[in-house]
N, CA, C and O atoms as a GROMACS GRO file, in nm:
protein
  576
    1MET      N    1   6.962   1.568 -11.703
    1MET     CA    2   7.011   1.538 -11.574
    1MET      C    3   7.116   1.645 -11.532
    1MET      O    4   7.206   1.679 -11.610
    2ALA      N    5   7.102   1.696 -11.406
    2ALA     CA    6   7.198   1.798 -11.361
    2ALA      C    7   7.331   1.733 -11.334
    2ALA      O    8   7.341   1.613 -11.308
    3LYS      N    9   7.434   1.816 -11.342
    3LYS     CA   10   7.567   1.764 -11.311
    3LYS      C   11   7.586   1.739 -11.161
    3LYS      O   12   7.526   1.808 -11.078
    4ALA      N   13   7.667   1.641 -11.126
    4ALA     CA   14   7.700   1.616 -10.991
    4ALA      C   15   7.787   1.734 -10.941
    4ALA      O   16   7.866   1.788 -11.018
    5PRO      N   17   7.773   1.774 -10.816
    5PRO     CA   18   7.860   1.878 -10.756
    5PRO      C   19   8.004   1.841 -10.772
    5PRO      O   20   8.037   1.723 -10.763
    6LEU      N   21   8.092   1.933 -10.796
    6LEU     CA   22   8.233   1.907 -10.809
    6LEU      C   23   8.293   1.901 -10.666
    6LEU      O   24   8.296   1.999 -10.591
    7TRP      N   25   8.338   1.785 -10.635
    7TRP     CA   26   8.408   1.760 -10.508
    7TRP      C   27   8.547   1.710 -10.541
    7TRP      O   28   8.568   1.648 -10.646
    8SER      N   29   8.638   1.734 -10.457
    8SER     CA   30   8.775   1.674 -10.470
    8SER      C   31   8.759   1.526 -10.439
    8SER      O   32   8.661   1.483 -10.378
    9LYS      N   33   8.856   1.452 -10.481
    9LYS     CA   34   8.864   1.309 -10.452
    9LYS      C   35   8.871   1.290 -10.298
    9LYS      O   36   8.808   1.201 -10.240
   10ALA      N   37   8.952   1.381 -10.235
   10ALA     CA   38   8.970   1.375 -10.091
   10ALA      C   39   8.840   1.397 -10.017
   10ALA      O   40   8.814   1.332  -9.915
   11GLN      N   41   8.756   1.493 -10.070
   11GLN     CA   42   8.626   1.525 -10.006
   11GLN      C   43   8.537   1.405 -10.014
   11GLN      O   44   8.474   1.365  -9.916
   12ALA      N   45   8.533   1.347 -10.131
   12ALA     CA   46   8.441   1.232 -10.150
   12ALA      C   47   8.492   1.114 -10.063
   12ALA      O   48   8.410   1.047 -10.000
   13ASN      N   49   8.625   1.086 -10.057
   13ASN     CA   50   8.670   0.979  -9.973
   13ASN      C   51   8.642   1.003  -9.828
   13ASN      O   52   8.601   0.912  -9.756
   14CYS      N   53   8.663   1.129  -9.783
   14CYS     CA   54   8.637   1.169  -9.644
   14CYS      C   55   8.488   1.141  -9.609
   14CYS      O   56   8.455   1.076  -9.509
   15PHE      N   57   8.400   1.196  -9.700
   15PHE     CA   58   8.258   1.180  -9.678
   15PHE      C   59   8.217   1.034  -9.665
   15PHE      O   60   8.143   0.997  -9.574
   16LEU      N   61   8.264   0.951  -9.757
   16LEU     CA   62   8.226   0.811  -9.758
   16LEU      C   63   8.289   0.736  -9.636
   16LEU      O   64   8.228   0.645  -9.581
   17SER      N   65   8.407   0.774  -9.597
   17SER     CA   66   8.466   0.712  -9.484
   17SER      C   67   8.389   0.740  -9.353
   17SER      O   68   8.364   0.649  -9.274
   18VAL      N   69   8.351   0.871  -9.332
   18VAL     CA   70   8.271   0.900  -9.216
   18VAL      C   71   8.134   0.845  -9.220
   18VAL      O   72   8.075   0.812  -9.117
   19LEU      N   73   8.082   0.835  -9.337
   19LEU     CA   74   7.947   0.775  -9.349
   19LEU      C   75   7.957   0.629  -9.312
   19LEU      O   76   7.868   0.577  -9.244
   20MET      N   77   8.064   0.558  -9.353
   20MET     CA   78   8.073   0.419  -9.317
   20MET      C   79   8.090   0.402  -9.168
   20MET      O   80   8.042   0.303  -9.112
   21GLN      N   81   8.158   0.494  -9.100
   21GLN     CA   82   8.178   0.486  -8.953
   21GLN      C   83   8.058   0.525  -8.875
   21GLN      O   84   8.034   0.472  -8.767
   22THR      N   85   7.980   0.620  -8.927
   22THR     CA   86   7.873   0.677  -8.846
   22THR      C   87   7.731   0.654  -8.900
   22THR      O   88   7.634   0.654  -8.824
   23GLY      N   89   7.720   0.635  -9.032
   23GLY     CA   90   7.585   0.624  -9.091
   23GLY      C   91   7.512   0.753  -9.088
   23GLY      O   92   7.390   0.757  -9.105
   24ASN      N   93   7.586   0.862  -9.067
   24ASN     CA   94   7.520   0.996  -9.053
   24ASN      C   95   7.570   1.086  -9.160
   24ASN      O   96   7.688   1.120  -9.169
   25VAL      N   97   7.468   1.127  -9.245
   25VAL     CA   98   7.505   1.217  -9.363
   25VAL      C   99   7.553   1.350  -9.317
   25VAL      O  100   7.649   1.403  -9.373
   26SER      N  101   7.489   1.408  -9.214
   26SER     CA  102   7.529   1.542  -9.168
   26SER      C  103   7.671   1.540  -9.118
   26SER      O  104   7.749   1.628  -9.154
   27ALA      N  105   7.707   1.445  -9.036
   27ALA     CA  106   7.844   1.432  -8.984
   27ALA      C  107   7.944   1.408  -9.094
   27ALA      O  108   8.057   1.459  -9.088
   28SER      N  109   7.905   1.335  -9.189
   28SER     CA  110   7.991   1.307  -9.306
   28SER      C  111   8.020   1.433  -9.389
   28SER      O  112   8.133   1.459  -9.430
   29ALA      N  113   7.911   1.509  -9.413
   29ALA     CA  114   7.924   1.635  -9.483
   29ALA      C  115   8.010   1.734  -9.409
   29ALA      O  116   8.098   1.797  -9.468
   30ARG      N  117   7.987   1.748  -9.279
   30ARG     CA  118   8.074   1.837  -9.202
   30ARG      C  119   8.221   1.799  -9.212
   30ARG      O  120   8.308   1.884  -9.232
   31ALA      N  121   8.247   1.669  -9.196
   31ALA     CA  122   8.389   1.623  -9.200
   31ALA      C  123   8.452   1.647  -9.336
   31ALA      O  124   8.573   1.670  -9.343
   32ALA      N  125   8.374   1.642  -9.448
   32ALA     CA  126   8.425   1.662  -9.584
   32ALA      C  127   8.422   1.808  -9.620
   32ALA      O  128   8.474   1.847  -9.724
   33LYS      N  129   8.361   1.893  -9.536
   33LYS     CA  130   8.353   2.036  -9.560
   33LYS      C  131   8.266   2.057  -9.688
   33LYS      O  132   8.301   2.133  -9.778
   34VAL      N  133   8.156   1.989  -9.692
   34VAL     CA  134   8.052   2.009  -9.796
   34VAL      C  135   7.918   2.025  -9.735
   34VAL      O  136   7.902   1.998  -9.616
   35THR      N  137   7.821   2.068  -9.808
   35THR     CA  138   7.681   2.077  -9.750
   35THR      C  139   7.610   1.947  -9.773
   35THR      O  140   7.642   1.872  -9.865
   36THR      N  141   7.514   1.923  -9.687
   36THR     CA  142   7.436   1.798  -9.704
   36THR      C  143   7.355   1.799  -9.831
   36THR      O  144   7.333   1.694  -9.891
   37SER      N  145   7.308   1.918  -9.874
   37SER     CA  146   7.241   1.926 -10.001
   37SER      C  147   7.327   1.890 -10.118
   37SER      O  148   7.281   1.825 -10.212
   38SER      N  149   7.452   1.930 -10.114
   38SER     CA  150   7.541   1.895 -10.223
   38SER      C  151   7.574   1.748 -10.229
   38SER      O  152   7.595   1.689 -10.335
   39ALA      N  153   7.577   1.686 -10.100
   39ALA     CA  154   7.596   1.542 -10.092
   39ALA      C  155   7.476   1.470 -10.160
   39ALA      O  156   7.496   1.381 -10.243
   40TYR      N  157   7.356   1.510 -10.126
   40TYR     CA  158   7.240   1.446 -10.184
   40TYR      C  159   7.234   1.466 -10.334
   40TYR      O  160   7.194   1.376 -10.408
   41LYS      N  161   7.274   1.585 -10.377
   41LYS     CA  162   7.274   1.610 -10.525
   41LYS      C  163   7.380   1.522 -10.594
   41LYS      O  164   7.358   1.468 -10.702
   42LYS      N  165   7.498   1.509 -10.527
   42LYS     CA  166   7.603   1.424 -10.584
   42LYS      C  167   7.556   1.283 -10.592
   42LYS      O  168   7.581   1.216 -10.692
   43ARG      N  169   7.487   1.234 -10.489
   43ARG     CA  170   7.434   1.096 -10.486
   43ARG      C  171   7.331   1.080 -10.602
   43ARG      O  172   7.328   0.977 -10.669
   44SER      N  173   7.250   1.181 -10.624
   44SER     CA  174   7.146   1.168 -10.726
   44SER      C  175   7.206   1.168 -10.870
   44SER      O  176   7.150   1.107 -10.961
   45ASN      N  177   7.321   1.236 -10.887
   45ASN     CA  178   7.378   1.253 -11.019
   45ASN      C  179   7.499   1.171 -11.055
   45ASN      O  180   7.540   1.168 -11.171
   46ASP      N  181   7.558   1.103 -10.956
   46ASP     CA  182   7.679   1.029 -10.976
   46ASP      C  183   7.663   0.882 -10.934
   46ASP      O  184   7.665   0.848 -10.816
   47ASP      N  185   7.647   0.794 -11.036
   47ASP     CA  186   7.617   0.652 -11.006
   47ASP      C  187   7.726   0.588 -10.922
   47ASP      O  188   7.697   0.512 -10.830
   48ASP      N  189   7.851   0.617 -10.954
   48ASP     CA  190   7.960   0.554 -10.872
   48ASP      C  191   7.954   0.602 -10.730
   48ASP      O  192   7.975   0.521 -10.639
   49PHE      N  193   7.926   0.728 -10.704
   49PHE     CA  194   7.914   0.784 -10.574
   49PHE      C  195   7.793   0.719 -10.499
   49PHE      O  196   7.800   0.681 -10.383
   50ARG      N  197   7.685   0.711 -10.574
   50ARG     CA  198   7.568   0.653 -10.513
   50ARG      C  199   7.590   0.507 -10.465
   50ARG      O  200   7.545   0.468 -10.358
   51GLN      N  201   7.660   0.429 -10.546
   51GLN     CA  202   7.692   0.291 -10.510
   51GLN      C  203   7.783   0.285 -10.386
   51GLN      O  204   7.766   0.203 -10.295
   52ALA      N  205   7.881   0.377 -10.386
   52ALA     CA  206   7.976   0.388 -10.270
   52ALA      C  207   7.903   0.428 -10.147
   52ALA      O  208   7.931   0.378 -10.038
   53TRP      N  209   7.807   0.520 -10.163
   53TRP     CA  210   7.724   0.566 -10.045
   53TRP      C  211   7.644   0.450  -9.993
   53TRP      O  212   7.643   0.429  -9.871
   54LEU      N  213   7.579   0.373 -10.075
   54LEU     CA  214   7.495   0.258 -10.040
   54LEU      C  215   7.592   0.156  -9.965
   54LEU      O  216   7.556   0.106  -9.859
   55ALA      N  217   7.707   0.128 -10.017
   55ALA     CA  218   7.799   0.035  -9.958
   55ALA      C  219   7.844   0.083  -9.823
   55ALA      O  220   7.858   0.002  -9.731
   56ALA      N  221   7.867   0.214  -9.806
   56ALA     CA  222   7.913   0.271  -9.682
   56ALA      C  223   7.802   0.258  -9.578
   56ALA      O  224   7.830   0.227  -9.463
   57LEU      N  225   7.674   0.281  -9.617
   57LEU     CA  226   7.564   0.265  -9.522
   57LEU      C  227   7.550   0.119  -9.484
   57LEU      O  228   7.527   0.088  -9.367
   58GLU      N  229   7.562   0.026  -9.581
   58GLU     CA  230   7.550  -0.116  -9.546
   58GLU      C  231   7.657  -0.160  -9.442
   58GLU      O  232   7.628  -0.236  -9.349
   59SER      N  233   7.781  -0.110  -9.464
   59SER     CA  234   7.890  -0.135  -9.366
   59SER      C  235   7.857  -0.079  -9.234
   59SER      O  236   7.881  -0.143  -9.132
   60SER      N  237   7.803   0.038  -9.231
   60SER     CA  238   7.760   0.109  -9.102
   60SER      C  239   7.656   0.025  -9.034
   60SER      O  240   7.661   0.007  -8.912
   61LEU      N  241   7.561  -0.026  -9.110
   61LEU     CA  242   7.449  -0.106  -9.054
   61LEU      C  243   7.508  -0.242  -9.003
   61LEU      O  244   7.470  -0.290  -8.897
   62ASP      N  245   7.598  -0.301  -9.078
   62ASP     CA  246   7.663  -0.421  -9.033
   62ASP      C  247   7.732  -0.409  -8.894
   62ASP      O  248   7.724  -0.496  -8.806
   63ASP      N  249   7.801  -0.294  -8.882
   63ASP     CA  250   7.869  -0.267  -8.751
   63ASP      C  251   7.770  -0.244  -8.642
   63ASP      O  252   7.787  -0.295  -8.531
   64LEU      N  253   7.663  -0.167  -8.672
   64LEU     CA  254   7.559  -0.154  -8.572
   64LEU      C  255   7.498  -0.280  -8.529
   64LEU      O  256   7.484  -0.306  -8.410
   65GLU      N  257   7.460  -0.360  -8.626
   65GLU     CA  258   7.398  -0.495  -8.591
   65GLU      C  259   7.492  -0.579  -8.509
   65GLU      O  260   7.452  -0.643  -8.411
   66GLU      N  261   7.620  -0.578  -8.549
   66GLU     CA  262   7.715  -0.660  -8.471
   66GLU      C  263   7.726  -0.614  -8.328
   66GLU      O  264   7.732  -0.694  -8.235
   67SER      N  265   7.727  -0.480  -8.311
   67SER     CA  266   7.739  -0.420  -8.176
   67SER      C  267   7.615  -0.448  -8.090
   67SER      O  268   7.625  -0.478  -7.971
   68LEU      N  269   7.500  -0.438  -8.152
   68LEU     CA  270   7.374  -0.464  -8.084
   68LEU      C  271   7.361  -0.612  -8.047
   68LEU      O  272   7.314  -0.645  -7.938
   69ARG      N  273   7.401  -0.698  -8.136
   69ARG     CA  274   7.397  -0.842  -8.111
   69ARG      C  275   7.488  -0.878  -7.997
   69ARG      O  276   7.450  -0.955  -7.909
   70LYS      N  277   7.607  -0.825  -7.995
   70LYS     CA  278   7.700  -0.847  -7.888
   70LYS      C  279   7.641  -0.798  -7.751
   70LYS      O  280   7.651  -0.869  -7.651
   71ARG      N  281   7.584  -0.684  -7.749
   71ARG     CA  282   7.526  -0.631  -7.625
   71ARG      C  283   7.412  -0.725  -7.583
   71ARG      O  284   7.398  -0.757  -7.464
   72ALA      N  285   7.329  -0.770  -7.679
   72ALA     CA  286   7.219  -0.855  -7.641
   72ALA      C  287   7.268  -0.987  -7.580
   72ALA      O  288   7.216  -1.033  -7.478
   73LEU      N  289   7.368  -1.045  -7.644
   73LEU     CA  290   7.418  -1.175  -7.598
   73LEU      C  291   7.509  -1.170  -7.475
   73LEU      O  292   7.499  -1.254  -7.386
   74GLU      N  293   7.597  -1.071  -7.471
   74GLU     CA  294   7.696  -1.059  -7.363
   74GLU      C  295   7.656  -0.966  -7.253
   74GLU      O  296   7.716  -0.969  -7.145
   75GLY      N  297   7.559  -0.885  -7.274
   75GLY     CA  298   7.514  -0.789  -7.174
   75GLY      C  299   7.612  -0.675  -7.166
   75GLY      O  300   7.710  -0.666  -7.239
   76THR      N  301   7.580  -0.585  -7.070
   76THR     CA  302   7.666  -0.472  -7.043
   76THR      C  303   7.689  -0.458  -6.886
   76THR      O  304   7.603  -0.497  -6.807
   77ASP      N  305   7.799  -0.407  -6.849
   77ASP     CA  306   7.825  -0.396  -6.707
   77ASP      C  307   7.762  -0.268  -6.659
   77ASP      O  308   7.780  -0.161  -6.718
   78LYS      N  309   7.689  -0.281  -6.550
   78LYS     CA  310   7.619  -0.168  -6.483
   78LYS      C  311   7.684  -0.154  -6.340
   78LYS      O  312   7.698  -0.252  -6.267
   79PRO      N  313   7.721  -0.030  -6.306
   79PRO     CA  314   7.785  -0.013  -6.176
   79PRO      C  315   7.678  -0.028  -6.062
   79PRO      O  316   7.560   0.007  -6.076
   80ILE      N  317   7.728  -0.083  -5.951
   80ILE     CA  318   7.647  -0.105  -5.828
   80ILE      C  319   7.702  -0.004  -5.721
   80ILE      O  320   7.821  -0.001  -5.691
   81PHE      N  321   7.611   0.074  -5.668
   81PHE     CA  322   7.655   0.173  -5.566
   81PHE      C  323   7.588   0.142  -5.435
   81PHE      O  324   7.473   0.098  -5.433
   82TYR      N  325   7.659   0.165  -5.324
   82TYR     CA  326   7.610   0.147  -5.191
   82TYR      C  327   7.668   0.258  -5.108
   82TYR      O  328   7.789   0.278  -5.104
   83GLY      N  329   7.579   0.329  -5.043
   83GLY     CA  330   7.622   0.439  -4.958
   83GLY      C  331   7.700   0.545  -5.033
   83GLY      O  332   7.793   0.606  -4.981
   84GLY      N  333   7.656   0.563  -5.163
   84GLY     CA  334   7.721   0.665  -5.242
   84GLY      C  335   7.853   0.623  -5.308
   84GLY      O  336   7.913   0.702  -5.380
   85GLU      N  337   7.900   0.500  -5.284
   85GLU     CA  338   8.028   0.456  -5.344
   85GLU      C  339   8.000   0.336  -5.432
   85GLU      O  340   7.912   0.254  -5.405
   86LYS      N  341   8.079   0.329  -5.538
   86LYS     CA  342   8.067   0.218  -5.629
   86LYS      C  343   8.135   0.094  -5.556
   86LYS      O  344   8.247   0.100  -5.506
   87ILE      N  345   8.054  -0.014  -5.555
   87ILE     CA  346   8.111  -0.134  -5.487
   87ILE      C  347   8.133  -0.246  -5.585
   87ILE      O  348   8.191  -0.349  -5.549
   88GLY      N  349   8.089  -0.230  -5.706
   88GLY     CA  350   8.109  -0.339  -5.806
   88GLY      C  351   8.027  -0.309  -5.932
   88GLY      O  352   7.977  -0.199  -5.957
   89ASN      N  353   8.017  -0.420  -6.010
   89ASN     CA  354   7.938  -0.417  -6.128
   89ASN      C  355   7.850  -0.535  -6.136
   89ASN      O  356   7.876  -0.638  -6.075
   90ALA      N  357   7.738  -0.521  -6.216
   90ALA     CA  358   7.642  -0.631  -6.239
   90ALA      C  359   7.618  -0.639  -6.391
   90ALA      O  360   7.603  -0.537  -6.458
   91LYS      N  361   7.614  -0.758  -6.442
   91LYS     CA  362   7.585  -0.778  -6.586
   91LYS      C  363   7.434  -0.755  -6.609
   91LYS      O  364   7.348  -0.813  -6.542
   92SER      N  365   7.409  -0.671  -6.704
   92SER     CA  366   7.267  -0.635  -6.742
   92SER      C  367   7.243  -0.675  -6.884
   92SER      O  368   7.323  -0.646  -6.974
   93TYR      N  369   7.131  -0.744  -6.905
   93TYR     CA  370   7.092  -0.794  -7.042
   93TYR      C  371   6.967  -0.720  -7.081
   93TYR      O  372   6.883  -0.691  -6.996
   94ASN      N  373   6.956  -0.688  -7.209
   94ASN     CA  374   6.841  -0.611  -7.260
   94ASN      C  375   6.763  -0.711  -7.350
   94ASN      O  376   6.800  -0.735  -7.465
   95ASP      N  377   6.656  -0.767  -7.294
   95ASP     CA  378   6.574  -0.863  -7.372
   95ASP      C  379   6.506  -0.800  -7.488
   95ASP      O  380   6.486  -0.863  -7.592
   96ASN      N  381   6.466  -0.669  -7.473
   96ASN     CA  382   6.407  -0.592  -7.585
   96ASN      C  383   6.501  -0.586  -7.705
   96ASN      O  384   6.458  -0.604  -7.819
   97LEU      N  385   6.627  -0.561  -7.679
   97LEU     CA  386   6.725  -0.557  -7.785
   97LEU      C  387   6.735  -0.690  -7.860
   97LEU      O  388   6.740  -0.695  -7.983
   98GLY      N  389   6.738  -0.796  -7.783
   98GLY     CA  390   6.742  -0.930  -7.847
   98GLY      C  391   6.613  -0.955  -7.930
   98GLY      O  392   6.621  -1.007  -8.042
   99MET      N  393   6.500  -0.919  -7.878
   99MET     CA  394   6.376  -0.938  -7.947
   99MET      C  395   6.367  -0.854  -8.074
   99MET      O  396   6.310  -0.897  -8.175
  100PHE      N  397   6.424  -0.735  -8.068
  100PHE     CA  398   6.422  -0.649  -8.187
  100PHE      C  399   6.505  -0.718  -8.297
  100PHE      O  400   6.462  -0.725  -8.412
  101LEU      N  401   6.623  -0.770  -8.262
  101LEU     CA  402   6.708  -0.836  -8.359
  101LEU      C  403   6.640  -0.961  -8.416
  101LEU      O  404   6.649  -0.991  -8.535
  102LEU      N  405   6.572  -1.033  -8.325
  102LEU     CA  406   6.498  -1.156  -8.372
  102LEU      C  407   6.385  -1.120  -8.468
  102LEU      O  408   6.363  -1.187  -8.569
  103LYS      N  409   6.313  -1.011  -8.433
  103LYS     CA  410   6.208  -0.966  -8.523
  103LYS      C  411   6.260  -0.927  -8.661
  103LYS      O  412   6.195  -0.955  -8.761
  104ALA      N  413   6.375  -0.865  -8.667
  104ALA     CA  414   6.436  -0.822  -8.792
  104ALA      C  415   6.490  -0.941  -8.870
  104ALA      O  416   6.482  -0.940  -8.993
  105ARG      N  417   6.542  -1.041  -8.808
  105ARG     CA  418   6.608  -1.153  -8.875
  105ARG      C  419   6.521  -1.276  -8.890
  105ARG      O  420   6.544  -1.357  -8.981
  106ARG      N  421   6.422  -1.293  -8.805
  106ARG     CA  422   6.335  -1.411  -8.806
  106ARG      C  423   6.184  -1.362  -8.803
  106ARG      O  424   6.103  -1.404  -8.722
  107ARG      N  425   6.156  -1.270  -8.900
  107ARG     CA  426   6.024  -1.209  -8.899
  107ARG      C  427   5.910  -1.312  -8.909
  107ARG      O  428   5.804  -1.288  -8.852
  108SER      N  429   5.927  -1.421  -8.975
  108SER     CA  430   5.823  -1.524  -8.983
  108SER      C  431   5.787  -1.586  -8.853
  108SER      O  432   5.674  -1.630  -8.833
  109VAL      N  433   5.883  -1.591  -8.762
  109VAL     CA  434   5.859  -1.647  -8.632
  109VAL      C  435   5.827  -1.541  -8.524
  109VAL      O  436   5.735  -1.556  -8.444
  110PHE      N  437   5.909  -1.433  -8.525
  110PHE     CA  438   5.895  -1.328  -8.420
  110PHE      C  439   5.836  -1.201  -8.462
  110PHE      O  440   5.822  -1.111  -8.380
  111GLY      N  441   5.799  -1.186  -8.586
  111GLY     CA  442   5.743  -1.060  -8.636
  111GLY      C  443   5.604  -1.038  -8.586
  111GLY      O  444   5.536  -1.131  -8.543
  112ASP      N  445   5.561  -0.914  -8.592
  112ASP     CA  446   5.421  -0.878  -8.554
  112ASP      C  447   5.328  -0.929  -8.652
  112ASP      O  448   5.351  -0.913  -8.772
  113SER      N  449   5.219  -0.993  -8.608
  113SER     CA  450   5.118  -1.043  -8.700
  113SER      C  451   5.032  -0.931  -8.741
  113SER      O  452   5.009  -0.840  -8.661
  114ASN      N  453   4.981  -0.931  -8.868
  114ASN     CA  454   4.894  -0.832  -8.922
  114ASN      C  455   4.771  -0.898  -8.974
  114ASN      O  456   4.761  -0.928  -9.093
  115ASN      N  457   4.673  -0.922  -8.884
  115ASN     CA  458   4.551  -0.988  -8.928
  115ASN      C  459   4.439  -0.902  -8.964
  115ASN      O  460   4.329  -0.950  -8.993
  116GLU      N  461   4.464  -0.768  -8.964
  116GLU     CA  462   4.360  -0.672  -8.980
  116GLU      C  463   4.336  -0.629  -9.122
  116GLU      O  464   4.274  -0.524  -9.143
  117GLY      N  465   4.380  -0.703  -9.221
  117GLY     CA  466   4.358  -0.661  -9.355
  117GLY      C  467   4.453  -0.725  -9.449
  117GLY      O  468   4.508  -0.831  -9.421
  118ASP      N  469   4.473  -0.661  -9.562
  118ASP     CA  470   4.552  -0.718  -9.668
  118ASP      C  471   4.707  -0.702  -9.632
  118ASP      O  472   4.759  -0.592  -9.612
  119ASN      N  473   4.770  -0.815  -9.628
  119ASN     CA  474   4.916  -0.817  -9.598
  119ASN      C  475   4.997  -0.771  -9.715
  119ASN      O  476   5.118  -0.757  -9.700
  120SER      N  477   4.942  -0.746  -9.830
  120SER     CA  478   5.017  -0.704  -9.951
  120SER      C  479   5.022  -0.557  -9.970
  120SER      O  480   5.065  -0.511 -10.075
  121THR      N  481   4.978  -0.481  -9.871
  121THR     CA  482   4.972  -0.331  -9.885
  121THR      C  483   5.112  -0.269  -9.902
  121THR      O  484   5.125  -0.160  -9.958
  122ASP      N  485   5.216  -0.337  -9.854
  122ASP     CA  486   5.348  -0.279  -9.859
  122ASP      C  487   5.442  -0.376  -9.921
  122ASP      O  488   5.550  -0.399  -9.865
  123VAL      N  489   5.410  -0.435 -10.035
  123VAL     CA  490   5.488  -0.534 -10.100
  123VAL      C  491   5.626  -0.486 -10.134
  123VAL      O  492   5.725  -0.557 -10.113
  124ASP      N  493   5.635  -0.367 -10.187
  124ASP     CA  494   5.770  -0.310 -10.225
  124ASP      C  495   5.862  -0.303 -10.102
  124ASP      O  496   5.980  -0.340 -10.111
  125THR      N  497   5.810  -0.255  -9.987
  125THR     CA  498   5.888  -0.245  -9.872
  125THR      C  499   5.930  -0.382  -9.824
  125THR      O  500   6.046  -0.403  -9.787
  126GLN      N  501   5.839  -0.474  -9.824
  126GLN     CA  502   5.868  -0.610  -9.781
  126GLN      C  503   5.976  -0.677  -9.875
  126GLN      O  504   6.067  -0.744  -9.825
  127THR      N  505   5.967  -0.658 -10.002
  127THR     CA  506   6.062  -0.706 -10.096
  127THR      C  507   6.200  -0.648 -10.067
  127THR      O  508   6.298  -0.721 -10.057
  128ALA      N  509   6.205  -0.512 -10.054
  128ALA     CA  510   6.332  -0.445 -10.023
  128ALA      C  511   6.388  -0.496  -9.895
  128ALA      O  512   6.509  -0.519  -9.888
  129ARG      N  513   6.305  -0.516  -9.788
  129ARG     CA  514   6.358  -0.564  -9.663
  129ARG      C  515   6.408  -0.708  -9.675
  129ARG      O  516   6.510  -0.745  -9.616
  130HIS      N  517   6.336  -0.788  -9.752
  130HIS     CA  518   6.388  -0.924  -9.770
  130HIS      C  519   6.519  -0.927  -9.841
  130HIS      O  520   6.608  -1.004  -9.804
  131LYS      N  521   6.536  -0.843  -9.943
  131LYS     CA  522   6.664  -0.839 -10.014
  131LYS      C  523   6.775  -0.788  -9.919
  131LYS      O  524   6.887  -0.838  -9.922
  132LEU      N  525   6.744  -0.690  -9.837
  132LEU     CA  526   6.844  -0.632  -9.748
  132LEU      C  527   6.885  -0.739  -9.643
  132LEU      O  528   7.003  -0.753  -9.612
  133LEU      N  529   6.787  -0.814  -9.589
  133LEU     CA  530   6.818  -0.914  -9.495
  133LEU      C  531   6.906  -1.026  -9.555
  133LEU      O  532   6.998  -1.076  -9.492
  134ASN      N  533   6.874  -1.062  -9.675
  134ASN     CA  534   6.956  -1.162  -9.750
  134ASN      C  535   7.100  -1.108  -9.765
  134ASN      O  536   7.194  -1.184  -9.746
  135LYS      N  537   7.118  -0.982  -9.799
  135LYS     CA  538   7.250  -0.924  -9.814
  135LYS      C  539   7.328  -0.926  -9.682
  135LYS      O  540   7.446  -0.961  -9.676
  136LEU      N  541   7.255  -0.886  -9.575
  136LEU     CA  542   7.314  -0.883  -9.444
  136LEU      C  543   7.356  -1.022  -9.403
  136LEU      O  544   7.464  -1.038  -9.347
  137GLU      N  545   7.276  -1.122  -9.429
  137GLU     CA  546   7.305  -1.262  -9.396
  137GLU      C  547   7.428  -1.306  -9.474
  137GLU      O  548   7.516  -1.369  -9.415
  138ALA      N  549   7.438  -1.274  -9.608
  138ALA     CA  550   7.551  -1.308  -9.687
  138ALA      C  551   7.676  -1.243  -9.630
  138ALA      O  552   7.780  -1.309  -9.623
  139LEU      N  553   7.671  -1.112  -9.587
  139LEU     CA  554   7.785  -1.049  -9.535
  139LEU      C  555   7.828  -1.116  -9.401
  139LEU      O  556   7.946  -1.134  -9.374
  140GLU      N  557   7.730  -1.150  -9.324
  140GLU     CA  558   7.761  -1.220  -9.196
  140GLU      C  559   7.830  -1.353  -9.224
  140GLU      O  560   7.927  -1.390  -9.156
  141ASN      N  561   7.781  -1.423  -9.322
  141ASN     CA  562   7.849  -1.553  -9.353
  141ASN      C  563   7.985  -1.533  -9.408
  141ASN      O  564   8.071  -1.619  -9.384
  142ASP      N  565   8.014  -1.426  -9.481
  142ASP     CA  566   8.140  -1.400  -9.532
  142ASP      C  567   8.240  -1.364  -9.418
  142ASP      O  568   8.360  -1.390  -9.432
  143ARG      N  569   8.194  -1.308  -9.312
  143ARG     CA  570   8.280  -1.277  -9.199
  143ARG      C  571   8.318  -1.398  -9.119
  143ARG      O  572   8.419  -1.395  -9.048
  144LYS      N  573   8.246  -1.501  -9.128
  144LYS     CA  574   8.278  -1.630  -9.050
  144LYS      C  575   8.390  -1.706  -9.108
  144LYS      O  576   8.427  -1.812  -9.055
   0.00000   0.00000   0.00000
């Protein structure tokens, strides 16, 4: 097994912090002043870093899901213009966003049906998705 790239503790912390905020490996590498390839090498060769990377991505996804859920439920303000001037705002709701979240969290009810063949073709992906959804649900329950 190849050695993990040598990073300072500050670089690793910076990378993981930005990854948690953005979910973006390239932005995280730029902020930590490392290359993306060295980040992926470090992830491959450093178990602690890999676990921290996964935790940072989970946190990023939690934040994204929370933001999307809020937008779906509360809507967003859209400006109203008349005669070239803004005269107010209207609440706009995105039903597609709500349906996307329902499909992700309530697949058995709102998921796309696959009647054209063997449903077990992607068992590993389904198992991974199921585990991820369970973790997300547990995290959501912990926040309450």
